[in-house]
SEVO-847638 format. One record per residue (C-alpha): residue number from 0; residue in one letter; x, y, z. Coordinates in Angstrom, 2 decimals, decimal comma. Layout:
N
+-------+------+---------+---------+---------+
| kolse | banu |       X |       Y |       Z |
+-------+------+---------+---------+---------+
|   NUM |    A |       X |       Y |       Z |
...
+-------+------+---------+---------+---------+
end
This chain:
63
+-------+------+---------+---------+---------+
| kolse | banu |       X |       Y |       Z |
+-------+------+---------+---------+---------+
|     0 |    X |   -0,79 |   -1,77 |  -26,78 |
|     1 |    X |   -3,98 |   -2,61 |  -25,30 |
|     2 |    X |   -6,04 |    0,22 |  -23,82 |
|     3 |    X |   -6,23 |    0,39 |  -19,95 |
|     4 |    X |  -10,03 |    0,60 |  -18,62 |
|     5 |    X |  -10,57 |    3,99 |  -17,50 |
|     6 |    X |  -11,06 |    3,07 |  -13,42 |
|     7 |    X |   -7,65 |    1,20 |  -13,42 |
|     8 |    X |   -4,43 |    2,49 |  -12,06 |
|     9 |    X |   -1,01 |    1,47 |  -12,56 |
|    10 |    X |    2,10 |    1,89 |  -10,08 |
|    11 |    X |    5,14 |    0,49 |   -8,96 |
|    12 |    X |    5,26 |   -1,53 |   -5,70 |
|    13 |    X |    8,67 |   -2,59 |   -4,14 |
|    14 |    X |    8,27 |   -6,46 |   -2,48 |
|    15 |    X |   10,59 |   -8,70 |   -0,95 |
|    16 |    X |   11,78 |  -11,22 |   -3,51 |
|    17 |    X |   10,56 |  -14,29 |   -0,99 |
|    18 |    X |    7,09 |  -12,40 |   -0,83 |
|    19 |    X |    6,72 |  -12,66 |   -4,48 |
|    20 |    X |    7,86 |  -16,33 |   -4,85 |
|    21 |    X |    5,35 |  -16,97 |   -2,12 |
|    22 |    X |    2,50 |  -14,88 |   -3,78 |
|    23 |    X |    3,22 |  -16,63 |   -7,37 |
|    24 |    X |    2,88 |  -19,69 |   -5,93 |
|    25 |    X |   -0,40 |  -18,88 |   -4,15 |
|    26 |    X |   -1,72 |  -17,47 |   -7,46 |
|    27 |    X |   -0,67 |  -20,38 |   -9,27 |
|    28 |    X |   -2,28 |  -22,81 |   -6,90 |
|    29 |    X |   -5,82 |  -20,63 |   -7,52 |
|    30 |    X |   -5,60 |  -20,57 |  -10,94 |
|    31 |    X |   -4,96 |  -16,37 |  -11,30 |
|    32 |    X |   -1,93 |  -14,18 |  -12,61 |
|    33 |    X |    0,21 |  -12,21 |  -10,24 |
|    34 |    X |   -1,68 |   -9,40 |  -10,91 |
|    35 |    X |   -4,96 |  -10,66 |  -10,40 |
|    36 |    X |   -3,68 |  -12,48 |   -6,90 |
|    37 |    X |   -2,75 |   -9,31 |   -5,73 |
|    38 |    X |   -6,09 |   -7,36 |   -6,84 |
|    39 |    X |   -7,83 |  -10,20 |   -4,99 |
|    40 |    X |   -6,05 |   -9,69 |   -2,19 |
|    41 |    X |   -6,27 |   -5,84 |   -2,45 |
|    42 |    X |  -10,48 |   -6,50 |   -2,57 |
|    43 |    X |  -10,09 |   -8,96 |    0,49 |
|    44 |    X |   -8,42 |   -6,21 |    2,53 |
|    45 |    X |  -10,54 |   -3,50 |    1,76 |
|    46 |    X |  -13,82 |   -5,66 |    2,47 |
|    47 |    X |  -12,53 |   -6,41 |    5,89 |
|    48 |    X |  -11,21 |   -3,09 |    6,58 |
|    49 |    X |  -14,91 |   -1,86 |    5,85 |
|    50 |    X |  -16,58 |   -4,66 |    7,57 |
|    51 |    X |  -14,46 |   -3,45 |   10,87 |
|    52 |    X |  -14,68 |    0,09 |   10,61 |
|    53 |    X |  -17,64 |    1,05 |    8,22 |
|    54 |    X |  -17,53 |    2,13 |    4,23 |
|    55 |    X |  -14,93 |    4,32 |    2,98 |
|    56 |    X |  -16,08 |    7,28 |    1,41 |
|    57 |    X |  -14,51 |    8,26 |   -1,89 |
|    58 |    X |  -14,58 |   11,45 |   -2,97 |
|    59 |    X |  -14,77 |   11,74 |   -6,63 |
|    60 |    X |  -11,16 |   12,40 |   -8,28 |
|    61 |    X |   -9,48 |   10,94 |   -5,41 |
|    62 |    X |   -6,90 |    8,50 |   -6,49 |
+-------+------+---------+---------+---------+
end
């Protein structure tokens, strides 16, 4: 089994089936895996939040 990067975190997420089907469609259209598409969407969500609200300060050790 490949080793994870130290800054990666795995977790379980419950999602509606229709949302996953649409996500898979979008990921395919963008040439990404489902996981990569989710990571990209999260990055965009955080960037938008920080543009509107300022940078998020994260203390070392926060999960």
